[in-house]
N, C-alpha and C positions, 0 to 999 in steps of 0.2 A: 638155814631159815632160823633155827634157834640159836646159833651164834650171832646172827644178825641183831635177833631181840636181846640177846645177853650184852652185846654191845651197847645197844642203845640205852639199856636199863643203867648200865655203867656210866653213861653220858659220853660215851665216844661218838663221835661224829661218822657215819657212814656215807660215803660219796653218793650223791643223787643217783647216778646210772646204775649202781650196785642196787641201791634201794629199789628201784624201779624194776629191776630186773628180778628181784625176789617176788615182787607182788606179781609180776607176770607170770612167774613160775607158779606161784600159789594158784592164779586164775586158771592156768593151764590145768593144774592137777584137778581142779573142779570140773572142768570140761572134759578131762579123761573119765573122772569118776561118772559122771552123767552117761558118758558114751558106753562104758562098760556095762553099767546096769541096764542101759536102755537095749543093749545087744543080748544080754541076759533074759530081758523082758521078751525080746523078739524071739528068742530060741523056745522060751516057754510056750509062746503063743503058736509056734509051728509043731508043738509036740515034742520038741527034743528035749531029752532029761536033762534037768538042771537042778541041783541040790539047793539053791537059793529060794526061799519063800516069797511068795508075792508081796506079803507084808514087809520084808527086808528091802525087796526092791523099791516099794514105794517109799518107804523110810529113807534110803539111801538118795534116791532122786530129790526128795524135799531137802535133805541135809546139803548135799552137793549143790544143789540149786540156790538155797538160802546162801550158803557161804559165797557162792560165786557172786550173787547180788551185793552182799556186804564187802567183798573185796574189791568189786567193779566201783562200788560207790566211794570206797576209801582211795582206790587208785585216782578216780576223777577229782576227788577233793584235793588230795595230796600233791597231784602232778599237773593239773590241768586249770583248775579254778585259781583266780587270781587272789594272792593272800589278803587277809583284811588287815587295814592299818591298825596298829595297836596305838590306842591312845593311853597319854600318861594317866596314871591313877589319880582321881580327885582327891585333893586334900581335904579332910573333914576337920573343922575346927572344932575345938572342945567346947561344948555346950552343956551347961549344967542347968538344972530345974529353976534355979535363982534367977538366971539371964533371961530364960522364957517368961517367968512371971513378971519381971520389971518390964519386958518388952510389951507385952500384954496390958499392963497398966498405964503404959505410956500413951497407948493408942486408944 
């Protein structure tokens, strides 16, 4: 994953299937994180000894859940939404204050 980001930072194109696979792996990581912490929570509720505090369990689920939402949003935007048409930048002519005053006086 970090190699992918390094390549992109250097301006190197990464084929779309590889980029999609990396994002899917990241989404999978978040799901696994939620499942592991949910299992630990379940063990604690059954009275089984577990060294993870409830605070850490709650924070982990919030973290993994929010990351999942962010990566899912990115995945949808990057791979399924239609790309927006890029418009050419508008050329702005140089206008100075004298030109504006003259136009105002003319009207």
